[in-house]
C-alpha positions in Angstrom: 20.4 20.5 -23.4 23.7 21.3 -22.7 25.8 20.2 -19.6 26.2 23.4 -17.1 29.7 23.2 -17.0 29.6 24.0 -20.4 28.5 27.5 -19.8 30.8 30.6 -19.4 31.7 31.0 -15.8 29.6 34.4 -15.7 26.7 31.7 -15.9 28.5 29.8 -13.1 28.7 32.7 -10.9 25.5 33.8 -11.7 23.7 30.5 -10.7 24.9 30.9 -7.7 22.5 33.5 -6.9 20.0 32.9 -4.1 16.2 32.6 -5.4 14.4 34.9 -3.5 17.1 37.6 -5.3 15.6 37.2 -8.6 12.1 35.3 -8.2 8.9 37.5 -8.6 7.4 38.7 -5.6 4.1 37.4 -4.9 1.2 34.8 -6.6 -1.4 35.6 -8.6 -4.1 33.3 -7.3 -7.4 32.1 -7.3 -9.8 30.1 -5.3 -10.5 26.9 -6.5 -14.1 27.5 -6.8 -13.4 30.3 -9.0 -14.7 30.5 -12.3 -12.2 29.3 -14.9 -12.7 32.8 -16.7 -11.3 34.6 -12.9 -8.0 32.7 -14.3 -7.8 33.8 -17.7 -8.4 37.7 -16.5 -5.8 37.1 -14.3 -3.4 36.1 -16.5 -3.6 38.7 -18.9 -4.5 41.6 -16.3 -1.3 40.3 -15.0 1.1 39.2 -17.8 1.7 35.8 -16.6 1.2 32.3 -18.1 -0.5 31.0 -15.3 -2.4 31.2 -12.0 -1.8 29.3 -8.9 -5.1 27.6 -7.8 -5.9 27.4 -3.5 -8.2 25.9 -1.4 -10.7 28.1 -0.3 -11.3 25.8 2.9 -7.6 25.1 3.9 -5.3 28.0 1.5 -3.1 24.9 0.4 -2.1 25.8 -3.3 -3.9 23.0 -5.4 -1.8 23.5 -8.9 -1.7 25.7 -11.3 -4.4 26.9 -14.1 -1.6 27.8 -17.2 -2.2 29.6 -20.8 -1.9 26.5 -22.5 -4.2 24.5 -20.5 -7.2 27.1 -21.0 -6.8 25.7 -24.9 -8.7 22.6 -23.9 -11.5 24.6 -22.4 -11.7 26.9 -24.5 -15.1 25.6 -26.9 -16.7 25.1 -22.9 -18.3 28.7 -20.9 -15.9 29.0 -18.8 -17.6 31.7 -16.5 -19.2 27.8 -15.9 -16.6 26.0 -14.7 -14.6 26.0 -11.5 -10.9 26.8 -11.8 -10.0 23.9 -10.1 -11.1 21.4 -13.1 -8.4 23.0 -15.1 -5.4 22.5 -13.0 -2.6 21.6 -15.5 -0.2 21.2 -13.1 0.7 20.4 -9.3 2.5 22.8 -7.3 6.0 22.5 -6.8 8.3 24.6 -4.1 12.1 25.6 -3.4 13.5 27.3 -0.5 14.9 31.8 -0.9 17.9 30.7 -0.1 18.0 28.1 -3.2 20.3 28.7 -5.7 19.3 29.5 -9.4 21.4 26.0 -10.2 18.8 24.3 -7.9 15.9 26.3 -9.2 17.6 25.3 -13.3 17.6 21.6 -12.2 13.9 21.4 -10.7 12.6 23.5 -13.7 14.1 20.9 -16.6 12.1 18.1 -15.3 9.2 17.8 -17.1 6.1 19.1 -15.6 7.4 21.8 -14.3 7.0 25.5 -15.3 6.5 27.5 -11.8 8.4 26.9 -8.3 6.5 28.2 -5.5 9.0 29.8 -3.1 8.5 29.9 0.2 10.6 27.8 3.5 10.8 24.8 4.0 8.6 25.0 7.3 5.7 26.2 4.7 3.9 29.2 5.0 2.6 31.2 2.6 4.4 31.6 -1.2 7.2 34.5 -1.1 6.9 34.8 -5.0 7.1 32.5 -8.1 10.2 31.3 -10.0 9.3 30.4 -13.8 12.0 29.8 -16.9 12.0 33.0 -17.5 13.4 34.9 -14.3 16.6 32.2 -14.9 17.1 32.5 -18.3 16.8 37.0 -17.4 19.2 36.0 -14.6 21.7 34.7 -16.6 21.5 36.7 -20.0 21.0 40.2 -18.0 24.2 42.5 -19.1 27.1 43.0 -16.8 
């Protein structure tokens, strides 16, 4: 991947955009004991490539079930498997005031495909940032 300094100045400027201005608001979630089929249906219904699995007991995020992660389970009964068994990525977090550049650096790390946007103190997630959100931000017409 080219070094960030190699990008044109408009890209440099857009990479200073706060995460809160380009994140996808809200988070598609399912409970850890929900059937894996429910995760699949949520992805299709909402046009997303992953859903966040949360603990039914604490409400804490456990990780992501991704569309790619579903492939390993296709020969099984998705109605009989709990979503928590198909988690393919732990949750990764970013603050709403962080920049697009901060999000880019996190999303470039192996195994990171989604960022939950929430304050450093914790609390509920306000939204999600995925790679396509950054691509859209940087490449939209001026």
